PDB file of the backbone (N, CA, C, O) and the ligand in Angstrom, with CONECT records:
HET     ZN  A 101       1
ATOM      1  N   MET A   1     100.750 -66.484 297.503  1.00  0.00           N
ATOM      2  CA  MET A   1     100.905 -65.927 298.579  1.00  0.00           C
ATOM      3  C   MET A   1     100.370 -66.499 299.735  1.00  0.00           C
ATOM      4  O   MET A   1      99.317 -67.133 299.786  1.00  0.00           O
ATOM      5  N   ILE A   2     101.316 -66.194 300.893  1.00  0.00           N
ATOM      6  CA  ILE A   2     100.969 -66.904 302.020  1.00  0.00           C
ATOM      7  C   ILE A   2      99.563 -66.324 302.536  1.00  0.00           C
ATOM      8  O   ILE A   2      98.593 -66.990 302.896  1.00  0.00           O
ATOM      9  N   GLY A   3      99.669 -65.056 302.494  1.00  0.00           N
ATOM     10  CA  GLY A   3      98.385 -64.158 303.140  1.00  0.00           C
ATOM     11  C   GLY A   3      97.185 -64.666 302.422  1.00  0.00           C
ATOM     12  O   GLY A   3      96.241 -65.077 303.096  1.00  0.00           O
ATOM     13  N   SER A   4      97.133 -64.678 301.284  1.00  0.00           N
ATOM     14  CA  SER A   4      95.804 -64.993 300.680  1.00  0.00           C
ATOM     15  C   SER A   4      95.469 -66.534 300.736  1.00  0.00           C
ATOM     16  O   SER A   4      94.305 -66.934 300.732  1.00  0.00           O
ATOM     17  N   ARG A   5      96.488 -67.316 300.785  1.00  0.00           N
ATOM     18  CA  ARG A   5      96.165 -68.862 300.932  1.00  0.00           C
ATOM     19  C   ARG A   5      95.646 -68.937 302.359  1.00  0.00           C
ATOM     20  O   ARG A   5      94.888 -69.875 302.606  1.00  0.00           O
ATOM     21  N   LEU A   6      95.932 -68.117 303.294  1.00  0.00           N
ATOM     22  CA  LEU A   6      95.399 -68.148 304.724  1.00  0.00           C
ATOM     23  C   LEU A   6      93.706 -67.925 304.865  1.00  0.00           C
ATOM     24  O   LEU A   6      92.899 -68.490 305.603  1.00  0.00           O
ATOM     25  N   VAL A   7      93.545 -66.987 303.965  1.00  0.00           N
ATOM     26  CA  VAL A   7      92.007 -66.719 303.808  1.00  0.00           C
ATOM     27  C   VAL A   7      91.256 -68.112 303.490  1.00  0.00           C
ATOM     28  O   VAL A   7      90.250 -68.539 304.056  1.00  0.00           O
ATOM     29  N   CYS A   8      91.862 -68.614 302.628  1.00  0.00           N
ATOM     30  CA  CYS A   8      91.030 -69.943 301.948  1.00  0.00           C
ATOM     31  C   CYS A   8      91.013 -70.953 302.968  1.00  0.00           C
ATOM     32  O   CYS A   8      90.202 -71.872 302.843  1.00  0.00           O
ATOM     33  N   LEU A   9      91.877 -70.921 304.080  1.00  0.00           N
ATOM     34  CA  LEU A   9      91.974 -71.999 305.162  1.00  0.00           C
ATOM     35  C   LEU A   9      90.814 -71.477 306.191  1.00  0.00           C
ATOM     36  O   LEU A   9      90.569 -72.242 307.124  1.00  0.00           O
ATOM     37  N   PHE A  10      90.161 -70.398 306.128  1.00  0.00           N
ATOM     38  CA  PHE A  10      89.043 -69.918 306.544  1.00  0.00           C
ATOM     39  C   PHE A  10      87.720 -70.077 305.896  1.00  0.00           C
ATOM     40  O   PHE A  10      86.594 -69.731 306.253  1.00  0.00           O
ATOM     41  N   ASN A  11      88.174 -70.711 304.818  1.00  0.00           N
ATOM     42  CA  ASN A  11      86.883 -71.126 303.902  1.00  0.00           C
ATOM     43  C   ASN A  11      86.222 -69.778 303.133  1.00  0.00           C
ATOM     44  O   ASN A  11      85.002 -69.650 303.031  1.00  0.00           O
ATOM     45  N   ARG A  12      87.113 -68.857 302.642  1.00  0.00           N
ATOM     46  CA  ARG A  12      86.751 -67.452 302.085  1.00  0.00           C
ATOM     47  C   ARG A  12      87.781 -67.693 300.972  1.00  0.00           C
ATOM     48  O   ARG A  12      89.006 -67.714 301.099  1.00  0.00           O
ATOM     49  N   HIS A  13      86.948 -67.897 299.696  1.00  0.00           N
ATOM     50  CA  HIS A  13      87.540 -68.181 298.415  1.00  0.00           C
ATOM     51  C   HIS A  13      87.192 -67.044 297.595  1.00  0.00           C
ATOM     52  O   HIS A  13      86.440 -66.103 297.848  1.00  0.00           O
ATOM     53  N   ARG A  14      88.059 -67.372 296.292  1.00  0.00           N
ATOM     54  CA  ARG A  14      87.882 -66.057 295.195  1.00  0.00           C
ATOM     55  C   ARG A  14      87.779 -67.073 293.879  1.00  0.00           C
ATOM     56  O   ARG A  14      88.672 -67.875 293.601  1.00  0.00           O
ATOM     57  N   PRO A  15      86.512 -66.912 293.085  1.00  0.00           N
ATOM     58  CA  PRO A  15      86.605 -67.695 292.091  1.00  0.00           C
ATOM     59  C   PRO A  15      87.334 -67.351 291.187  1.00  0.00           C
ATOM     60  O   PRO A  15      87.468 -66.131 291.096  1.00  0.00           O
ATOM     61  N   ALA A  16      87.978 -68.078 290.323  1.00  0.00           N
ATOM     62  CA  ALA A  16      88.830 -68.015 288.917  1.00  0.00           C
ATOM     63  C   ALA A  16      87.689 -67.689 287.743  1.00  0.00           C
ATOM     64  O   ALA A  16      86.946 -68.552 287.276  1.00  0.00           O
ATOM     65  N   ARG A  17      87.689 -66.528 287.422  1.00  0.00           N
ATOM     66  CA  ARG A  17      86.540 -65.816 286.550  1.00  0.00           C
ATOM     67  C   ARG A  17      86.182 -67.198 285.209  1.00  0.00           C
ATOM     68  O   ARG A  17      85.053 -67.527 284.844  1.00  0.00           O
ATOM     69  N   GLU A  18      87.282 -67.691 284.785  1.00  0.00           N
ATOM     70  CA  GLU A  18      87.093 -68.505 283.672  1.00  0.00           C
ATOM     71  C   GLU A  18      86.363 -69.842 284.119  1.00  0.00           C
ATOM     72  O   GLU A  18      85.808 -70.543 283.274  1.00  0.00           O
ATOM     73  N   THR A  19      86.375 -70.171 285.426  1.00  0.00           N
ATOM     74  CA  THR A  19      85.776 -71.399 285.925  1.00  0.00           C
ATOM     75  C   THR A  19      84.415 -71.305 286.336  1.00  0.00           C
ATOM     76  O   THR A  19      83.764 -72.340 286.479  1.00  0.00           O
ATOM     77  N   VAL A  20      83.834 -70.023 286.573  1.00  0.00           N
ATOM     78  CA  VAL A  20      82.383 -69.852 286.874  1.00  0.00           C
ATOM     79  C   VAL A  20      81.369 -70.206 285.842  1.00  0.00           C
ATOM     80  O   VAL A  20      81.391 -69.826 284.672  1.00  0.00           O
ATOM     81  N   GLU A  21      80.526 -70.933 286.371  1.00  0.00           N
ATOM     82  CA  GLU A  21      79.295 -71.122 285.697  1.00  0.00           C
ATOM     83  C   GLU A  21      78.293 -71.530 286.582  1.00  0.00           C
ATOM     84  O   GLU A  21      78.479 -71.927 287.732  1.00  0.00           O
ATOM     85  N   TRP A  22      76.909 -71.386 285.834  1.00  0.00           N
ATOM     86  CA  TRP A  22      75.683 -71.536 286.513  1.00  0.00           C
ATOM     87  C   TRP A  22      75.160 -72.906 286.263  1.00  0.00           C
ATOM     88  O   TRP A  22      74.888 -73.308 285.132  1.00  0.00           O
ATOM     89  N   ASN A  23      75.014 -73.669 287.429  1.00  0.00           N
ATOM     90  CA  ASN A  23      74.797 -75.065 287.337  1.00  0.00           C
ATOM     91  C   ASN A  23      73.289 -75.318 287.445  1.00  0.00           C
ATOM     92  O   ASN A  23      72.920 -76.456 287.734  1.00  0.00           O
ATOM     93  N   GLY A  24      72.305 -74.257 287.217  1.00  0.00           N
ATOM     94  CA  GLY A  24      71.042 -74.359 287.498  1.00  0.00           C
ATOM     95  C   GLY A  24      70.390 -73.996 288.730  1.00  0.00           C
ATOM     96  O   GLY A  24      69.183 -73.826 288.899  1.00  0.00           O
ATOM     97  N   HIS A  25      71.472 -73.878 289.708  1.00  0.00           N
ATOM     98  CA  HIS A  25      70.669 -73.647 291.124  1.00  0.00           C
ATOM     99  C   HIS A  25      71.765 -72.537 291.695  1.00  0.00           C
ATOM    100  O   HIS A  25      71.398 -71.632 292.443  1.00  0.00           O
ATOM    101  N   ALA A  26      72.982 -72.673 291.322  1.00  0.00           N
ATOM    102  CA  ALA A  26      73.915 -71.743 291.801  1.00  0.00           C
ATOM    103  C   ALA A  26      75.125 -71.348 291.119  1.00  0.00           C
ATOM    104  O   ALA A  26      75.624 -72.210 290.396  1.00  0.00           O
ATOM    105  N   PHE A  27      75.666 -70.300 291.190  1.00  0.00           N
ATOM    106  CA  PHE A  27      77.157 -70.217 290.612  1.00  0.00           C
ATOM    107  C   PHE A  27      77.901 -71.088 291.282  1.00  0.00           C
ATOM    108  O   PHE A  27      77.755 -71.219 292.498  1.00  0.00           O
ATOM    109  N   VAL A  28      78.895 -71.877 290.505  1.00  0.00           N
ATOM    110  CA  VAL A  28      79.722 -72.691 290.984  1.00  0.00           C
ATOM    111  C   VAL A  28      81.066 -72.431 290.127  1.00  0.00           C
ATOM    112  O   VAL A  28      80.954 -71.984 288.985  1.00  0.00           O
ATOM    113  N   GLY A  29      82.235 -72.688 290.630  1.00  0.00           N
ATOM    114  CA  GLY A  29      83.542 -72.606 290.001  1.00  0.00           C
ATOM    115  C   GLY A  29      84.676 -73.079 290.910  1.00  0.00           C
ATOM    116  O   GLY A  29      84.453 -73.836 291.854  1.00  0.00           O
ATOM    117  N   ARG A  30      85.848 -72.639 290.623  1.00  0.00           N
ATOM    118  CA  ARG A  30      87.077 -72.992 291.104  1.00  0.00           C
ATOM    119  C   ARG A  30      87.715 -71.758 291.883  1.00  0.00           C
ATOM    120  O   ARG A  30      87.520 -70.608 291.490  1.00  0.00           O
ATOM    121  N   CYS A  31      88.448 -72.034 292.948  1.00  0.00           N
ATOM    122  CA  CYS A  31      89.051 -70.918 293.693  1.00  0.00           C
ATOM    123  C   CYS A  31      90.334 -70.652 292.824  1.00  0.00           C
ATOM    124  O   CYS A  31      90.943 -71.582 292.294  1.00  0.00           O
ATOM    125  N   LYS A  32      90.730 -69.279 292.700  1.00  0.00           N
ATOM    126  CA  LYS A  32      92.018 -69.347 291.955  1.00  0.00           C
ATOM    127  C   LYS A  32      92.997 -69.021 292.717  1.00  0.00           C
ATOM    128  O   LYS A  32      94.040 -68.510 292.308  1.00  0.00           O
ATOM    129  N   ARG A  33      92.702 -69.329 294.050  1.00  0.00           N
ATOM    130  CA  ARG A  33      94.131 -69.258 294.752  1.00  0.00           C
ATOM    131  C   ARG A  33      94.414 -70.785 294.950  1.00  0.00           C
ATOM    132  O   ARG A  33      95.479 -71.246 294.539  1.00  0.00           O
ATOM    133  N   CYS A  34      93.416 -71.642 295.618  1.00  0.00           N
ATOM    134  CA  CYS A  34      93.522 -73.028 296.178  1.00  0.00           C
ATOM    135  C   CYS A  34      93.203 -73.936 295.255  1.00  0.00           C
ATOM    136  O   CYS A  34      93.729 -75.047 295.312  1.00  0.00           O
ATOM    137  N   GLY A  35      92.369 -73.646 294.334  1.00  0.00           N
ATOM    138  CA  GLY A  35      91.797 -74.561 293.317  1.00  0.00           C
ATOM    139  C   GLY A  35      90.565 -75.480 293.722  1.00  0.00           C
ATOM    140  O   GLY A  35      90.102 -76.327 292.959  1.00  0.00           O
ATOM    141  N   VAL A  36      90.124 -75.249 294.888  1.00  0.00           N
ATOM    142  CA  VAL A  36      88.943 -76.135 295.475  1.00  0.00           C
ATOM    143  C   VAL A  36      87.653 -75.530 294.923  1.00  0.00           C
ATOM    144  O   VAL A  36      87.418 -74.344 294.692  1.00  0.00           O
ATOM    145  N   GLU A  37      86.757 -76.748 294.739  1.00  0.00           N
ATOM    146  CA  GLU A  37      85.252 -76.249 294.047  1.00  0.00           C
ATOM    147  C   GLU A  37      84.659 -75.323 294.935  1.00  0.00           C
ATOM    148  O   GLU A  37      84.655 -75.567 296.141  1.00  0.00           O
ATOM    149  N   ILE A  38      84.203 -74.379 294.519  1.00  0.00           N
ATOM    150  CA  ILE A  38      83.296 -73.653 295.438  1.00  0.00           C
ATOM    151  C   ILE A  38      81.881 -73.154 294.830  1.00  0.00           C
ATOM    152  O   ILE A  38      81.560 -73.379 293.663  1.00  0.00           O
ATOM    153  N   ARG A  39      81.194 -72.560 295.613  1.00  0.00           N
ATOM    154  CA  ARG A  39      79.927 -72.112 295.015  1.00  0.00           C
ATOM    155  C   ARG A  39      79.639 -70.693 295.959  1.00  0.00           C
ATOM    156  O   ARG A  39      80.061 -70.409 297.079  1.00  0.00           O
ATOM    157  N   ARG A  40      78.708 -69.901 294.989  1.00  0.00           N
ATOM    158  CA  ARG A  40      78.378 -68.835 295.617  1.00  0.00           C
ATOM    159  C   ARG A  40      77.351 -68.987 296.532  1.00  0.00           C
ATOM    160  O   ARG A  40      76.501 -69.824 296.228  1.00  0.00           O
ATOM    161  N   ARG A  41      77.208 -68.368 297.614  1.00  0.00           N
ATOM    162  CA  ARG A  41      75.964 -68.311 298.456  1.00  0.00           C
ATOM    163  C   ARG A  41      75.406 -67.135 298.476  1.00  0.00           C
ATOM    164  O   ARG A  41      76.071 -66.141 298.183  1.00  0.00           O
ATOM    165  N   GLU A  42      74.045 -67.045 298.837  1.00  0.00           N
ATOM    166  CA  GLU A  42      73.234 -65.793 299.039  1.00  0.00           C
ATOM    167  C   GLU A  42      73.836 -65.218 300.226  1.00  0.00           C
ATOM    168  O   GLU A  42      73.908 -63.989 300.243  1.00  0.00           O
ATOM    169  N   VAL A  43      74.354 -65.966 301.386  1.00  0.00           N
ATOM    170  CA  VAL A  43      74.915 -65.119 302.361  1.00  0.00           C
ATOM    171  C   VAL A  43      76.308 -65.955 302.561  1.00  0.00           C
ATOM    172  O   VAL A  43      76.417 -67.179 302.482  1.00  0.00           O
ATOM    173  N   GLY A  44      77.287 -65.070 302.821  1.00  0.00           N
ATOM    174  CA  GLY A  44      78.693 -65.611 303.125  1.00  0.00           C
ATOM    175  C   GLY A  44      79.552 -65.508 301.823  1.00  0.00           C
ATOM    176  O   GLY A  44      80.774 -65.574 301.958  1.00  0.00           O
ATOM    177  N   GLY A  45      79.036 -65.356 300.614  1.00  0.00           N
ATOM    178  CA  GLY A  45      80.001 -65.298 299.474  1.00  0.00           C
ATOM    179  C   GLY A  45      80.458 -66.669 299.083  1.00  0.00           C
ATOM    180  O   GLY A  45      79.822 -67.690 299.347  1.00  0.00           O
ATOM    181  N   TRP A  46      81.376 -66.640 298.565  1.00  0.00           N
ATOM    182  CA  TRP A  46      81.879 -68.056 297.935  1.00  0.00           C
ATOM    183  C   TRP A  46      82.655 -68.967 298.889  1.00  0.00           C
ATOM    184  O   TRP A  46      83.737 -68.700 299.412  1.00  0.00           O
ATOM    185  N   ARG A  47      81.849 -70.218 299.052  1.00  0.00           N
ATOM    186  CA  ARG A  47      82.411 -71.019 300.109  1.00  0.00           C
ATOM    187  C   ARG A  47      82.712 -72.355 299.468  1.00  0.00           C
ATOM    188  O   ARG A  47      82.211 -72.641 298.381  1.00  0.00           O
ATOM    189  N   ARG A  48      83.385 -73.043 300.006  1.00  0.00           N
ATOM    190  CA  ARG A  48      83.745 -74.290 299.568  1.00  0.00           C
ATOM    191  C   ARG A  48      82.595 -75.383 299.318  1.00  0.00           C
ATOM    192  O   ARG A  48      81.722 -75.505 300.178  1.00  0.00           O
ATOM    193  N   ARG A  49      82.574 -76.040 298.369  1.00  0.00           N
ATOM    194  CA  ARG A  49      81.285 -76.792 298.059  1.00  0.00           C
ATOM    195  C   ARG A  49      81.567 -78.421 298.538  1.00  0.00           C
ATOM    196  O   ARG A  49      82.427 -79.223 298.175  1.00  0.00           O
ATOM    197  N   THR A  50      80.368 -78.539 299.582  1.00  0.00           N
ATOM    198  CA  THR A  50      80.668 -79.812 300.135  1.00  0.00           C
ATOM    199  C   THR A  50      79.918 -81.017 299.323  1.00  0.00           C
ATOM    200  O   THR A  50      78.883 -80.753 298.711  1.00  0.00           O
ATOM    201  N   SER A  51      80.370 -82.139 299.324  1.00  0.00           N
ATOM    202  CA  SER A  51      79.718 -83.343 298.545  1.00  0.00           C
ATOM    203  C   SER A  51      78.489 -83.655 298.768  1.00  0.00           C
ATOM    204  O   SER A  51      77.781 -84.132 297.881  1.00  0.00           O
ATOM    205  N   GLY A  52      78.058 -83.423 300.009  1.00  0.00           N
ATOM    206  CA  GLY A  52      76.701 -83.763 300.357  1.00  0.00           C
ATOM    207  C   GLY A  52      75.745 -82.473 300.318  1.00  0.00           C
ATOM    208  O   GLY A  52      74.529 -82.615 300.452  1.00  0.00           O
ATOM    209  N   GLU A  53      76.248 -81.381 300.156  1.00  0.00           N
ATOM    210  CA  GLU A  53      75.390 -80.207 300.133  1.00  0.00           C
ATOM    211  C   GLU A  53      74.229 -80.463 298.959  1.00  0.00           C
ATOM    212  O   GLU A  53      74.478 -81.039 297.901  1.00  0.00           O
ATOM    213  N   GLU A  54      72.953 -79.951 299.316  1.00  0.00           N
ATOM    214  CA  GLU A  54      71.935 -80.048 298.410  1.00  0.00           C
ATOM    215  C   GLU A  54      71.923 -78.811 297.472  1.00  0.00           C
ATOM    216  O   GLU A  54      72.638 -77.852 297.762  1.00  0.00           O
ATOM    217  N   PRO A  55      71.192 -78.789 296.430  1.00  0.00           N
ATOM    218  CA  PRO A  55      71.173 -77.700 295.638  1.00  0.00           C
ATOM    219  C   PRO A  55      70.511 -76.716 296.043  1.00  0.00           C
ATOM    220  O   PRO A  55      69.510 -77.054 296.674  1.00  0.00           O
ATOM    221  N   ILE A  56      70.692 -75.414 295.916  1.00  0.00           N
ATOM    222  CA  ILE A  56      69.753 -74.399 296.562  1.00  0.00           C
ATOM    223  C   ILE A  56      68.824 -73.947 295.368  1.00  0.00           C
ATOM    224  O   ILE A  56      69.130 -73.440 294.289  1.00  0.00           O
ATOM    225  N   PHE A  57      67.656 -74.271 295.868  1.00  0.00           N
ATOM    226  CA  PHE A  57      66.340 -73.979 295.090  1.00  0.00           C
ATOM    227  C   PHE A  57      65.824 -72.519 295.343  1.00  0.00           C
ATOM    228  O   PHE A  57      65.510 -72.202 296.491  1.00  0.00           O
ATOM    229  N   LYS A  58      65.723 -71.614 294.306  1.00  0.00           N
ATOM    230  CA  LYS A  58      65.177 -70.234 294.513  1.00  0.00           C
ATOM    231  C   LYS A  58      63.852 -70.406 294.320  1.00  0.00           C
ATOM    232  O   LYS A  58      63.488 -71.148 293.408  1.00  0.00           O
ATOM    233  N   PRO A  59      62.929 -69.768 295.124  1.00  0.00           N
ATOM    234  CA  PRO A  59      61.616 -69.504 294.892  1.00  0.00           C
ATOM    235  C   PRO A  59      61.109 -69.120 293.679  1.00  0.00           C
ATOM    236  O   PRO A  59      59.905 -68.900 293.554  1.00  0.00           O
TER     237      PRO A  59
HETATM  238 ZN    ZN A 101      90.576 -70.960 298.072  1.00  0.00          ZN2+
END
């Protein structure tokens, strides 16, 4: 769907449920629409996972 892919271009993704896992710091997975690696953030929801991004440690 062009409409849903457009959302991915704005870095708003939706995880494919079967790919979601806990990596010890955050939930990570793959977008079911564009296939990119994403992680769930406390603020902003599922966003693209950048290679230089530090793990998020919870207090
Ligand atoms: Zn996506």
